[in-house]
Structures are given as structure tokens and as C-alpha cells.
C-alpha positions as CSV (number, residue, x, y, z in Angstrom):
1,C,-0.2,-0.2,-0.1
2,L,0.9,3.5,-0.4
3,A,1.7,5.6,2.8
4,G,-1.1,8.6,3.0
5,I,-0.3,11.9,3.2
6,D,-2.1,14.8,5.0
7,T,-1.0,18.4,5.8
8,V,-2.2,20.9,7.9
9,V,-1.9,24.5,6.6
10,Y,-0.8,26.9,9.6
11,I,-2.2,30.6,8.8
12,I,0.1,32.9,10.9
13,A,-1.9,36.3,11.3
14,P,0.1,39.4,11.6
15,T,0.3,41.2,15.0
16,S,-1.0,44.6,15.0
17,I,1.2,47.9,14.8
18,V,0.1,50.7,16.8
19,N,1.3,54.4,16.7
20,A,0.1,56.8,19.1
21,G,2.0,59.5,17.7
22,A,4.9,61.8,19.1
23,D,4.7,63.3,22.5
24,V,3.5,67.0,22.2
25,N,3.2,70.3,24.0
26,I,0.6,72.2,24.1
27,C,-0.2,75.9,26.0
28,A,-3.2,75.9,28.5
29,D,-4.6,78.8,26.7
30,N,-5.4,76.6,23.7
31,L,-6.7,73.4,24.9
32,S,-6.9,71.0,22.0
33,V,-4.7,68.0,20.9
34,P,-4.8,66.9,17.3
35,L,-4.6,63.1,17.2
36,G,-2.9,61.3,14.6
37,G,-2.8,57.4,15.5
38,N,-2.4,54.7,13.2
39,I,-2.7,51.1,13.3
40,S,-1.7,48.4,10.6
41,G,-1.2,44.7,10.7
42,A,-3.8,42.5,12.2
43,S,-6.0,45.4,12.5
44,T,-6.7,48.8,11.2
45,T,-8.9,50.0,13.7
46,G,-8.8,51.2,17.2
47,V,-10.0,53.2,20.5
48,W,-8.2,56.1,22.2
49,S,-8.5,56.1,25.9
50,T,-7.0,58.6,28.5
51,L,-5.5,58.5,31.8
52,G,-6.8,61.9,32.3
53,S,-10.7,63.0,32.1
54,G,-11.0,65.1,29.3
55,V,-13.1,64.1,26.0
56,F,-12.3,63.0,22.3
57,V,-14.0,64.6,19.4
58,P,-15.7,63.4,17.9
59,D,-15.4,60.3,19.6
60,N,-12.4,57.5,21.0
61,Q,-12.8,55.6,17.7
62,T,-11.4,58.2,15.3
63,L,-7.9,57.6,15.0
64,N,-7.4,61.3,13.8
65,G,-9.8,63.1,15.8
66,T,-9.1,65.6,18.4
67,Y,-8.3,65.2,22.5
68,I,-10.0,68.3,24.7
69,P,-8.0,68.0,28.3
70,S,-9.9,68.8,31.1
71,A,-9.2,71.6,33.7
72,N,-8.0,68.7,35.8
73,D,-5.5,67.6,33.0
74,S,-4.1,71.2,32.9
75,F,-3.7,71.6,36.6
76,A,-2.1,68.3,36.5
77,G,0.4,69.6,34.0
78,S,0.3,66.5,31.6
79,V,-1.9,63.8,30.6
80,T,-1.3,60.5,29.1
81,L,-3.4,59.1,26.2
82,V,-3.5,55.4,24.8
83,L,-4.3,53.9,21.4
84,T,-5.3,50.6,21.5
85,S,-5.9,48.0,18.6
86,T,-9.3,46.6,18.1
87,N,-10.9,43.9,15.9
88,T,-7.5,41.7,16.2
89,G,-9.1,38.4,15.4
90,S,-6.7,35.5,17.1
91,C,-4.1,38.2,18.0
92,T,-3.5,40.1,21.3
93,T,-4.5,43.7,21.1
94,A,-1.4,46.0,21.0
95,S,-1.2,49.7,22.5
96,D,0.6,52.9,22.4
97,T,0.7,55.7,24.4
98,M,1.4,59.5,24.0
99,I,2.0,62.1,26.5
100,V,0.6,65.9,26.2
101,T,2.5,68.1,28.4
102,I,0.2,71.2,29.3
103,T,2.2,74.7,29.9
104,E,0.3,77.2,32.0
105,P,0.8,81.1,30.4
106,A,2.1,83.7,32.3
107,I,0.3,86.0,34.4
108,V,1.8,89.5,34.2
109,N,0.9,92.6,36.0
110,A,3.0,95.8,35.8
111,G,1.6,97.3,38.5
112,V,-0.5,100.3,39.3
113,D,-0.3,103.6,37.6
114,Q,2.2,105.7,39.1
115,S,2.9,109.7,39.4
116,T,6.2,111.4,40.1
117,C,7.5,114.7,40.6
118,A,9.7,116.4,37.6
119,Q,12.4,116.9,40.1
120,G,14.5,114.1,40.7
121,A,11.9,111.8,39.0
122,S,12.2,108.2,39.4
123,V,9.5,105.4,39.9
124,T,10.3,101.9,41.5
125,M,8.7,99.4,39.6
126,S,6.7,96.5,41.1
127,G,5.8,94.4,38.7
128,T,4.7,90.5,39.1
129,V,5.0,87.3,36.7
130,S,3.5,84.2,37.8
131,G,2.0,81.0,36.0
132,G,4.0,79.0,33.4
133,T,7.0,81.6,33.9
134,T,8.3,84.1,36.7
135,T,10.6,86.1,34.7
136,G,9.9,89.2,32.6
137,I,11.5,92.1,30.8
138,W,10.5,96.2,31.1
139,S,10.4,98.2,28.0
140,T,9.3,101.9,27.7
141,L,7.6,104.2,24.7
142,G,9.8,106.5,26.2
143,T,13.7,107.0,26.5
144,G,14.3,106.5,30.4
145,T,16.4,104.1,31.7
146,F,15.8,101.0,33.8
147,T,18.5,100.2,37.0
148,P,20.0,98.0,37.9
149,S,18.5,96.4,34.3
150,N,15.2,95.8,32.5
151,T,15.1,92.2,33.7
152,A,14.8,93.3,37.5
153,L,10.9,93.3,38.3
154,N,11.4,95.7,40.7
155,A,13.8,98.2,38.9
156,V,13.6,101.6,39.2
157,Y,13.1,104.0,36.2
158,T,14.2,107.2,35.7
159,P,12.8,109.3,33.2
160,S,14.7,110.7,30.3
161,S,14.5,114.7,29.7
162,A,12.1,113.7,26.8
163,D,10.0,112.1,29.3
164,L,9.7,114.8,31.5
165,A,8.8,117.4,28.6
166,A,6.1,114.8,27.4
167,G,4.4,114.8,31.2
168,S,3.8,111.0,31.2
169,V,5.3,107.7,29.9
170,M,4.0,104.2,29.1
171,I,6.0,101.1,30.7
172,V,5.4,97.6,29.5
173,L,6.3,94.3,31.1
174,T,6.3,91.4,29.0
175,S,6.8,88.0,30.4
176,T,9.7,85.7,29.5
177,G,10.7,82.1,29.2
178,N,7.3,81.5,27.8
179,G,7.7,78.0,26.4
180,I,5.3,77.0,23.7
181,C,3.2,79.9,25.3
182,T,2.8,83.3,23.9
183,A,4.3,86.1,25.5
184,R,1.8,88.0,28.0
185,T,2.0,92.0,28.6
186,D,0.6,94.3,30.9
187,T,1.2,98.4,31.1
188,M,1.4,101.0,33.6
189,V,1.8,104.7,33.3
190,I,3.9,107.1,34.7
191,T,2.9,110.7,35.4
192,I,5.2,113.1,35.6
193,I,4.0,116.2,37.6
194,P,5.7,119.3,36.7
195,M,8.0,121.3,39.1
196,P,5.9,124.6,40.4
197,V,7.0,127.8,39.2
198,V,7.2,130.3,41.9
199,S,7.4,134.1,41.3
200,A,7.6,136.8,44.1
């Protein structure tokens, strides 16, 4: 008798390859994260989840949707998003993560408007910068000088002769070290009181 031959065919399904995208940095004044997830191999579909409490728009099954961080996400400073493959058949699911770092914008306060006498005129600044940064730089729409420098929040501004002649000058405080957030500014006005003219 001839030997019998039988065959067994093993079908090896490819595993899922999941890419959630690169980690991103956003500013808290623009809370929107464009998503660009990619899934290939055993599946081309997936579902997003978050370790935070934001929402996915239009839904968490749209790979290229948008994530809107919550106030708690923003307060925490970062949130992790997870993309997991679905419909993988006999293969196990695969996942990948992306981290969204959230930077707070600066809060800038140049201080209240001040006045000074033209005689020996000088004004001590009292600016504050908080939030995502604590540094700032002073500038003037006049031509006076800042001592010891225009990066000292408590610098002394000495008006120029042109400032004295104009009777007032605007001072601007601008945040620095803002990361991905845009710089913030605030202004204050120094009013220069002319010296009295006395005639006997």
C-alpha cells in the first residue's frame, strides 16, 4: 500500500502595529490636541483612552480626531493618552501611548499707574510674573532707563528729559521664558508732575 499524505496549514496572522504619535506640548490657553494615530497589521481600527478626564472629539474611535484636555488635566500639567488596536482576530491587542504636556500661560502685572515729581524723578517698579514663568522684561515707550536692568521686576525707572517734557510715559512688562505659550504683557503709566513755578 502507498503511504497516505495529509497536510496541515497554519495561517499566521500578523500582529497589530500601533503608533499613537509623538509626545506633544501645548499651552493651557489653547487646550486642543490634534490626534494622528496609525494602526496596521492584524487591524486598522482602534480606540483611544485617557488616563486623565478630557474628551475625544468626535469620538474615541476616530484615529485622527481631537483630544480636549479637562481642567484637571491642565492642573496636573500632563496627561497620557493610550491608543489600543481593536478587531485583531486571534491576535492580542496592541497599544501605544502619547504624553501631552500642558504649559500654563504667564500672568503678568506691571503694577498700578504711578506719578512722580519732575524734580529728581524716578519710580520703583513693582511688576509680578507668575503662572508658567516668573521672569519678565521691562520696556518703555519713552527714552528713560531701568536700574539695575530692565529684567529686574523691581527695577527703578528714571525718566529722560524727553519723558519729563511729555508729562507721562508708558511702561510695558512682557513675560519671558514662556515655553510654547505666547508672551503676555501688561502696561502702566507714569505721570510726571511738573515742578511749580514760583515768582515773587
